[in-house]
C-alpha positions as CSV (number, residue, x, y, z in Angstrom):
1,X,16.4,34.2,-4.8
2,X,14.6,32.0,-7.3
3,X,13.6,33.6,-10.6
4,X,13.8,37.9,-9.9
5,X,10.4,38.0,-12.1
6,X,9.2,34.4,-11.0
7,X,6.3,35.9,-8.6
8,X,5.1,37.9,-11.6
9,X,4.7,35.3,-14.3
10,X,4.1,32.3,-12.1
11,X,0.4,31.6,-10.8
12,X,0.6,30.3,-7.1
13,X,-0.1,26.5,-6.6
14,X,-0.6,24.4,-3.9
15,X,-1.3,20.9,-2.7
16,X,-4.7,19.5,-3.0
17,X,-6.4,17.0,-1.4
18,X,-8.8,13.9,-1.9
19,X,-12.1,14.6,-2.3
20,X,-14.2,14.6,1.0
21,X,-16.2,11.6,0.2
22,X,-12.7,9.4,-0.6
23,X,-10.6,10.4,2.3
24,X,-12.9,10.0,5.3
25,X,-13.2,6.4,4.5
26,X,-9.9,5.6,6.1
27,X,-7.2,6.9,8.5
28,X,-4.5,7.7,5.9
29,X,-3.0,10.9,4.7
30,X,-5.0,12.7,1.9
31,X,-2.9,15.3,0.5
32,X,-2.1,15.1,-3.4
33,X,1.6,16.5,-3.9
34,X,2.8,18.5,-6.9
35,X,5.2,17.2,-9.4
36,X,8.6,18.1,-9.4
37,X,8.8,20.4,-12.3
38,X,5.8,22.5,-10.5
39,X,7.5,22.5,-7.3
40,X,10.9,24.1,-9.2
41,X,8.1,26.5,-10.4
42,X,6.9,27.5,-7.2
43,X,10.6,28.1,-5.7
44,X,11.2,30.3,-8.6
45,X,8.4,32.7,-7.2
46,X,10.5,33.2,-4.3
47,X,11.3,36.8,-4.7
48,X,14.5,38.7,-3.6
49,X,13.0,41.0,-1.4
50,X,15.7,42.2,0.7
51,X,14.7,41.5,3.9
52,X,13.2,37.5,3.8
53,X,10.2,38.0,6.7
54,X,9.7,34.3,6.1
55,X,12.6,34.1,8.9
56,X,10.9,36.0,11.4
57,X,7.7,34.0,11.0
58,X,9.9,30.6,11.3
59,X,10.5,29.7,14.8
60,X,13.4,27.2,13.6
61,X,15.0,29.6,11.7
62,X,14.2,28.0,8.4
63,X,16.6,29.4,5.6
64,X,13.5,29.3,3.2
65,X,14.7,31.7,0.3
66,X,18.0,29.4,0.0
67,X,16.0,26.1,-0.2
68,X,13.3,27.8,-2.2
69,X,16.1,28.7,-5.1
70,X,17.9,25.5,-4.7
71,X,14.8,23.3,-5.7
72,X,13.9,25.7,-8.4
73,X,17.7,25.0,-10.0
74,X,16.9,21.2,-9.3
75,X,19.7,20.6,-6.4
76,X,17.5,18.9,-4.4
77,X,20.1,17.3,-2.1
78,X,21.5,20.4,-1.5
79,X,18.2,21.9,-0.6
80,X,17.8,18.9,2.0
81,X,21.1,19.9,3.4
82,X,20.2,24.0,3.9
83,X,16.6,22.3,5.3
84,X,18.3,20.0,8.0
85,X,20.7,22.6,9.3
86,X,17.9,24.2,11.5
87,X,15.2,21.3,11.7
88,X,15.8,18.0,12.5
89,X,12.1,16.8,11.1
90,X,10.8,18.8,8.2
91,X,8.3,15.5,7.4
92,X,6.5,16.6,10.8
93,X,6.6,20.5,10.0
94,X,5.4,19.8,6.5
95,X,2.4,18.1,7.6
96,X,1.1,19.8,10.9
97,X,2.8,23.2,11.1
98,X,0.4,26.0,10.5
99,X,3.3,28.0,8.5
100,X,3.2,31.3,10.1
101,X,6.3,31.2,7.5
102,X,3.6,32.0,5.0
103,X,1.8,34.4,6.7
104,X,5.0,36.4,7.0
105,X,5.9,35.8,3.4
106,X,6.1,39.1,1.4
107,X,3.9,37.7,-1.3
108,X,1.5,37.5,1.2
109,X,0.6,41.4,1.1
110,X,-1.1,40.2,-2.1
111,X,-2.5,36.9,-0.7
112,X,-0.1,34.7,-3.0
113,X,2.9,33.7,-0.7
114,X,5.3,31.3,-1.6
115,X,4.0,27.6,-0.9
116,X,6.9,27.1,1.8
117,X,5.1,24.4,3.8
118,X,4.3,22.4,0.4
119,X,8.5,22.9,-0.9
120,X,9.4,21.8,2.8
121,X,7.6,18.8,2.6
122,X,8.4,17.6,-0.7
123,X,12.4,18.1,0.1
124,X,12.1,15.7,2.9
125,X,10.1,13.5,1.2
126,X,12.4,13.0,-1.8
127,X,15.2,12.8,0.7
128,X,14.2,9.8,2.2
129,X,12.6,8.5,-1.2
130,X,16.4,8.9,-2.4
131,X,18.3,7.4,0.5
132,X,19.9,10.6,1.2
133,X,19.1,10.5,4.8
134,X,21.5,8.6,6.6
135,X,22.4,8.6,10.7
136,X,25.0,11.0,11.7
137,X,27.0,9.5,14.2
138,X,29.3,11.3,16.5
139,X,33.1,10.9,15.9
140,X,33.8,10.4,19.6
141,X,31.9,9.7,22.9
142,X,31.9,12.4,25.5
143,X,31.3,9.5,28.3
144,X,28.3,11.8,29.5
145,X,24.9,10.6,30.1
146,X,21.9,12.7,29.5
147,X,18.4,11.7,30.3
148,X,15.3,13.4,28.2
149,X,11.9,12.9,29.7
150,X,9.2,13.1,26.9
151,X,9.4,11.9,23.4
152,X,7.5,14.3,21.8
153,X,8.9,16.6,19.1
154,X,10.9,18.9,21.6
155,X,12.6,15.5,23.3
156,X,13.0,14.0,20.0
157,X,15.0,16.8,19.0
158,X,16.9,17.6,22.2
159,X,17.9,13.7,22.1
160,X,19.1,13.6,18.8
161,X,21.1,16.6,18.9
162,X,22.8,15.6,22.0
163,X,23.2,12.3,20.7
164,X,25.2,13.8,17.8
165,X,27.4,15.8,20.1
166,X,28.6,12.5,21.6
167,X,26.8,12.1,24.6
168,X,24.7,8.8,25.7
169,X,21.2,10.0,25.7
170,X,18.3,8.0,27.0
171,X,14.8,8.8,26.0
172,X,12.0,8.2,28.6
173,X,8.4,8.0,27.5
174,X,5.2,7.1,29.7
175,X,2.9,5.5,26.7
176,X,3.8,2.3,24.9
177,X,5.2,4.1,22.0
178,X,7.6,6.8,21.1
179,X,6.4,10.4,19.7
180,X,4.3,11.8,22.5
181,X,1.4,14.2,21.3
182,X,2.6,13.6,17.5
183,X,1.9,9.8,18.0
184,X,-1.3,10.0,20.4
185,X,-2.6,13.7,19.8
186,X,-2.1,14.3,15.8
187,X,-4.8,11.9,13.9
188,X,-2.9,9.8,11.4
189,X,-5.4,11.4,8.3
190,X,-3.2,14.4,9.4
191,X,0.3,12.5,9.7
192,X,0.7,8.9,9.5
193,X,3.1,7.3,12.2
194,X,5.3,5.5,9.9
195,X,7.3,9.2,9.9
196,X,8.2,9.1,13.6
197,X,8.9,5.1,13.3
198,X,11.5,6.3,10.5
199,X,13.0,8.9,12.5
200,X,13.3,6.5,15.7
201,X,15.4,4.0,13.3
202,X,17.9,6.9,12.4
203,X,18.0,8.1,16.3
204,X,18.6,4.5,17.4
205,X,21.7,4.4,14.8
206,X,23.0,7.3,16.1
207,X,22.8,6.3,19.6
208,X,19.7,7.2,21.5
209,X,18.2,4.5,23.7
210,X,14.3,4.5,23.9
211,X,12.3,3.9,26.9
212,X,8.7,3.2,26.3
213,X,6.1,2.4,29.6
214,X,8.6,4.5,31.6
215,X,6.5,7.4,33.4
216,X,9.0,9.2,35.3
217,X,7.5,10.0,38.8
218,X,5.2,7.0,38.8
219,X,6.5,3.9,37.8
220,X,10.4,5.0,37.5
221,X,11.4,7.5,40.4
222,X,12.2,10.9,39.5
223,X,15.3,10.7,41.9
224,X,16.9,7.5,40.0
225,X,17.4,9.9,37.1
226,X,19.1,12.4,38.8
227,X,21.4,9.9,40.4
228,X,21.9,8.2,37.0
229,X,22.8,10.8,34.6
230,X,24.9,14.1,34.4
231,X,22.1,16.0,33.3
232,X,18.1,15.5,32.9
233,X,15.9,17.4,30.4
234,X,12.1,17.6,31.1
235,X,10.7,17.9,27.5
236,X,7.0,16.4,28.2
237,X,3.8,18.1,27.0
238,X,1.3,20.6,28.7
239,X,-1.2,17.8,29.2
240,X,-3.5,19.5,31.8
241,X,-6.7,20.5,29.9
242,X,-8.8,23.3,30.7
243,X,-12.0,21.9,32.1
244,X,-15.9,23.1,31.8
245,X,-17.1,23.2,35.4
246,X,-20.9,23.8,34.8
247,X,-24.1,21.9,35.7
248,X,-23.8,18.4,34.1
249,X,-20.3,18.1,33.3
250,X,-20.4,14.6,35.4
251,X,-22.8,13.1,32.6
252,X,-21.8,10.2,30.3
253,X,-20.7,11.6,27.1
254,X,-18.5,14.5,28.3
255,X,-15.0,14.0,27.6
256,X,-11.9,15.9,26.8
257,X,-10.8,15.8,23.3
258,X,-7.3,14.3,24.1
259,X,-9.0,11.3,25.7
260,X,-11.1,10.9,22.5
261,X,-8.3,11.4,19.7
262,X,-5.9,8.9,21.9
263,X,-7.9,6.1,21.8
264,X,-8.7,6.4,18.0
265,X,-4.6,6.6,17.4
266,X,-4.4,3.8,19.5
267,X,-6.9,1.7,17.7
268,X,-5.0,2.9,14.3
269,X,-1.9,1.6,15.9
270,X,-3.3,-1.8,16.3
271,X,-3.2,-1.6,20.4
272,X,-6.2,-2.6,22.4
273,X,-8.8,0.2,23.7
274,X,-10.8,-1.2,26.8
275,X,-14.4,-1.9,25.8
276,X,-15.7,-0.5,28.8
277,X,-14.3,3.0,28.4
278,X,-14.6,3.7,24.8
279,X,-15.0,6.6,23.5
280,X,-16.8,6.8,20.0
281,X,-18.9,9.1,17.9
282,X,-20.7,6.3,15.8
283,X,-24.0,7.1,15.3
284,X,-24.1,10.0,17.7
285,X,-24.4,13.9,17.4
286,X,-21.3,15.2,18.7
287,X,-20.7,19.0,19.7
288,X,-16.9,19.9,19.7
289,X,-16.3,22.6,22.3
290,X,-12.9,24.8,21.2
291,X,-12.4,26.2,17.5
292,X,-8.6,25.6,17.7
293,X,-6.5,22.8,15.9
294,X,-7.2,20.1,18.5
295,X,-11.2,20.7,18.0
296,X,-10.4,20.4,14.3
297,X,-8.8,17.3,14.6
298,X,-12.1,15.9,17.1
299,X,-13.9,16.8,13.5
300,X,-12.3,14.8,11.2
301,X,-12.1,11.9,13.7
302,X,-15.9,12.1,14.5
303,X,-16.6,12.3,10.8
304,X,-14.4,9.3,10.0
305,X,-16.2,7.3,13.1
306,X,-19.4,8.0,11.0
307,X,-20.8,10.5,13.5
308,X,-24.5,11.4,12.8
309,X,-23.6,14.9,13.0
310,X,-20.8,17.4,14.0
311,X,-21.1,20.7,15.4
312,X,-18.2,22.9,16.8
313,X,-18.7,26.0,19.0
314,X,-16.3,28.8,20.1
315,X,-16.5,31.2,22.7
316,X,-14.9,34.0,20.8
317,X,-16.9,36.1,18.5
318,X,-16.2,34.8,14.8
319,X,-13.3,36.3,13.1
320,X,-13.1,38.7,9.9
321,X,-12.9,36.9,6.5
322,X,-9.6,38.6,5.8
323,X,-7.2,40.5,8.0
324,X,-6.0,44.2,7.7
325,X,-2.4,43.6,6.3
326,X,-1.1,46.9,7.2
327,X,-2.2,46.1,11.0
328,X,-0.9,42.5,11.0
329,X,1.6,41.6,8.5
330,X,4.2,40.0,8.9
331,X,2.9,38.7,12.1
332,X,0.3,35.4,12.6
333,X,-3.0,37.3,11.6
334,X,-6.6,36.7,13.4
335,X,-9.2,35.8,10.5
336,X,-11.5,33.0,9.5
337,X,-9.7,29.5,8.6
338,X,-11.4,26.4,7.6
339,X,-9.4,23.2,8.0
340,X,-9.9,20.4,5.8
341,X,-11.7,18.8,8.7
342,X,-14.1,21.3,8.9
343,X,-14.8,21.0,5.0
344,X,-15.7,17.3,5.6
345,X,-18.9,18.2,6.8
346,X,-19.3,20.5,10.1
347,X,-21.7,23.2,11.6
348,X,-19.6,25.9,13.2
349,X,-21.1,28.3,15.4
350,X,-19.2,31.5,17.4
351,X,-19.6,33.7,20.2
352,X,-21.4,30.7,22.0
353,X,-21.0,29.7,25.6
354,X,-21.8,26.5,27.3
355,X,-24.2,27.1,30.4
356,X,-25.1,23.5,31.1
357,X,-25.0,19.8,29.9
358,X,-28.4,18.3,30.0
359,X,-29.4,14.7,30.1
360,X,-31.2,11.7,31.6
361,X,-30.3,8.6,33.1
362,X,-26.9,10.0,33.4
363,X,-26.3,10.5,30.0
364,X,-26.0,13.4,27.8
365,X,-28.6,14.7,25.8
366,X,-27.8,18.4,24.8
367,X,-26.3,21.2,25.5
368,X,-27.7,24.5,27.0
369,X,-25.9,27.4,25.5
370,X,-26.3,30.9,24.8
371,X,-25.0,33.8,22.7
372,X,-22.1,36.0,24.1
373,X,-20.8,39.4,23.2
374,X,-17.4,41.0,23.8
375,X,-16.5,44.6,24.6
376,X,-13.8,46.6,26.3
377,X,-13.9,47.9,29.3
378,X,-12.7,51.1,30.7
379,X,-9.1,49.5,31.3
380,X,-9.2,48.3,27.5
381,X,-10.0,44.5,28.7
382,X,-12.0,42.3,26.9
383,X,-15.1,41.4,29.0
384,X,-17.9,38.7,28.0
385,X,-21.2,39.2,28.8
386,X,-24.3,36.9,28.0
387,X,-26.9,38.3,25.1
388,X,-30.3,38.3,27.2
389,X,-32.6,36.1,26.1
390,X,-30.5,34.5,23.6
391,X,-30.2,30.7,25.3
392,X,-30.9,27.7,23.1
393,X,-30.3,23.8,23.1
394,X,-27.9,21.8,20.8
395,X,-28.5,18.3,20.4
396,X,-25.7,16.1,21.8
397,X,-24.6,12.7,22.6
398,X,-21.1,13.6,22.8
399,X,-19.5,16.5,23.8
400,X,-15.7,17.2,23.4
401,X,-13.9,19.4,25.8
402,X,-11.1,21.0,23.2
403,X,-10.3,24.1,24.8
404,X,-6.9,24.0,25.4
405,X,-4.3,23.1,28.1
406,X,-3.4,25.0,31.1
407,X,0.0,23.7,32.0
408,X,1.9,20.6,32.6
409,X,0.8,17.9,35.0
410,X,2.2,18.9,38.4
411,X,1.7,15.4,40.0
412,X,4.3,12.9,39.9
413,X,7.5,13.7,38.3
414,X,7.4,17.7,39.0
415,X,6.5,17.5,42.7
416,X,9.2,14.6,43.1
417,X,11.5,17.1,41.9
418,X,10.0,20.4,43.2
419,X,11.2,22.7,40.6
420,X,10.3,26.1,40.6
421,X,7.0,27.1,38.2
422,X,6.2,30.1,36.6
423,X,2.9,32.1,37.2
424,X,1.0,30.0,34.6
425,X,2.2,26.4,36.3
426,X,4.8,25.7,33.5
427,X,8.2,24.6,34.6
428,X,10.4,27.9,35.3
429,X,13.5,28.2,32.9
430,X,14.4,31.0,30.2
431,X,15.7,30.7,26.6
432,X,19.3,30.9,26.9
433,X,20.4,28.3,29.6
434,X,16.9,26.2,29.6
435,X,17.9,25.4,33.1
436,X,15.3,24.8,35.7
437,X,15.9,26.0,39.4
438,X,17.7,22.6,39.9
439,X,21.4,22.5,38.8
440,X,21.5,19.6,36.3
441,X,17.8,19.7,35.1
442,X,16.6,21.4,32.1
443,X,13.3,22.2,30.2
444,X,12.2,22.6,27.0
445,X,8.8,22.9,24.8
446,X,5.7,23.0,25.9
447,X,6.4,22.1,29.5
448,X,8.8,25.4,29.7
449,X,6.2,27.5,27.3
450,X,2.9,26.0,27.6
451,X,0.9,24.9,24.7
452,X,2.6,25.8,21.5
453,X,3.2,24.4,18.1
454,X,5.3,21.5,17.2
455,X,8.0,23.9,15.3
456,X,8.2,25.7,18.5
457,X,8.8,22.7,20.5
458,X,11.3,21.7,17.7
459,X,13.0,25.1,18.4
460,X,13.3,24.7,21.8
461,X,14.2,21.1,21.7
462,X,17.7,21.9,19.8
463,X,18.1,25.2,21.9
464,X,18.1,23.4,24.9
465,X,20.3,20.6,23.9
466,X,23.2,23.1,23.1
467,X,22.6,24.7,26.7
468,X,23.0,21.3,28.1
469,X,26.1,20.3,25.9
470,X,27.7,23.5,26.8
471,X,27.0,22.7,30.7
472,X,28.5,19.4,30.3
473,X,31.5,20.4,28.3
474,X,32.2,24.1,28.9
475,X,31.4,25.0,25.5
476,X,29.4,23.7,22.6
477,X,29.4,23.4,18.5
478,X,25.5,22.5,18.5
479,X,23.5,25.3,16.6
480,X,20.8,27.6,18.1
C-alpha cells in the first residue's frame, strides 16, 4: 500500500490549529487542513504491513490502507467510495473520533502513525466540495415502515441504511433539531452543525422522514409506534448522568456538564435560552470535575465564554506520559493526552476527590477536595483511599459535573415499552440480531452498549439496520 519505502522517507505531518488567542474568539472550527500534495505524501506513508492492525482499531471496519493508497495516487473519488462503503458519516468521525485506528497503526510502534483521521476527513470534505456525494435512492419500495427513535449517529446511520434498502423510515427526535448529542453535546468549535444539516438533506432526498420535537414516551405515546410500524429501533443516547451526591450538591452553581454544553449549542444555533435558567462561565472561576472528552468540551466552552479561570480535576491518578508499547499496542493505551481545549488555558490536577461543595447564601463558592491514592487489594481490585491531611479548597463559582453517563433514561419510553435491561441499565440486546425482548423492537448505539464513541454508534446503527432488514424481508444485502 502507498509507497513501499514511504514511511522511511516521508516525515509524519498532521493538521494544525489556529493559535489559541485567535480561535477562542468565536465558535467555529479551527483546524488548518493539509494541502492535497501533502495529503498524498502522508498517504504514501501507509506501509504494506501484512496485517493492517488499523482495521482492528476501527469499529466501523474502515478499509484504511486502500483509501490511503488511493489518496497517494490521486484517485480521490475512488477513495471516497471505499470510505463510504463502511462509514455513512466520515465528516463526523474525521472531526470528533479519537482515532483508535491510529493507535493501532503499525507505525505507532515508533510513535509515528499514519495520519489516518486527517486523510479520512480530507477525503469526505473533498467529496462534498466536488459534488460527488449524492442521494442513494432505492430502486424499489418494500412497503415496510420503520420508526427510528433518536437522531444521533446510531439513529441517523440506521435510518439511512434502511431507507436505501427501500423501507419507509421515520426518524424521531425529542429536541427541536436533528442530530442528538452531536447537535447538542459536541461544541461547534469541534464540529459545526452544517455537517449534520448537509447529511439531513441527503437523507431527506433518500426518503427519510424527520420528526423533531417528538419525545417518545412523553408527547408521543410509545404504543403508537408499535401499532403504526413494522419495526421500531431504539437508538437514543446514554443520557442519565453520573451524579456526585456530596454535601452542598444543591447549591446554585453546581450543574451537569451536558446542561451547560447544550445551552451554549442552542445559543450558537440561534435558539432562545431562558435567562432564568441560563448557565454561563463568564467572569467565573470554573471547576470541571471529570477528565474525559465531555470535561474537555466544558473547558473550551468556558474559555470562550470568558471564564475568570478554569480548573479540571480527575479522581484517577495522572496517567503516564508514554505507554508501554509492548504491553498495550495495538489496543487503546492509557497515557497522558492534552486536548486542544486544555491547551487553551486550564489548570489540571489528578488524584483529587470532591468531599463537599461549599458556599453562602445558597450559592457555590468553593470545593472541599482531598488527594486520593489507588492500591490493589488482595483480590487484585483497585481501591481508593484518601491521603490523610491532604484536604484543600479550590475556588469555584461554577462546578460542572463531567463524570460520564450511567445508562439511558428509563422514565418515559423505556418504562412504557417494558423492554428488558442488562445489569448496567442499558436496553438488553445482542450484536447479531440487535433485537430487544419485544418482537419487533430493536436497539443500537449508546442505548444498548452504554456511553461510547461516535464511531461505535455508527457501527451499531449500520449493523442494526441489517438486522431489521433481514427481520422484515427474510434476507438482506445490507453490509455489516
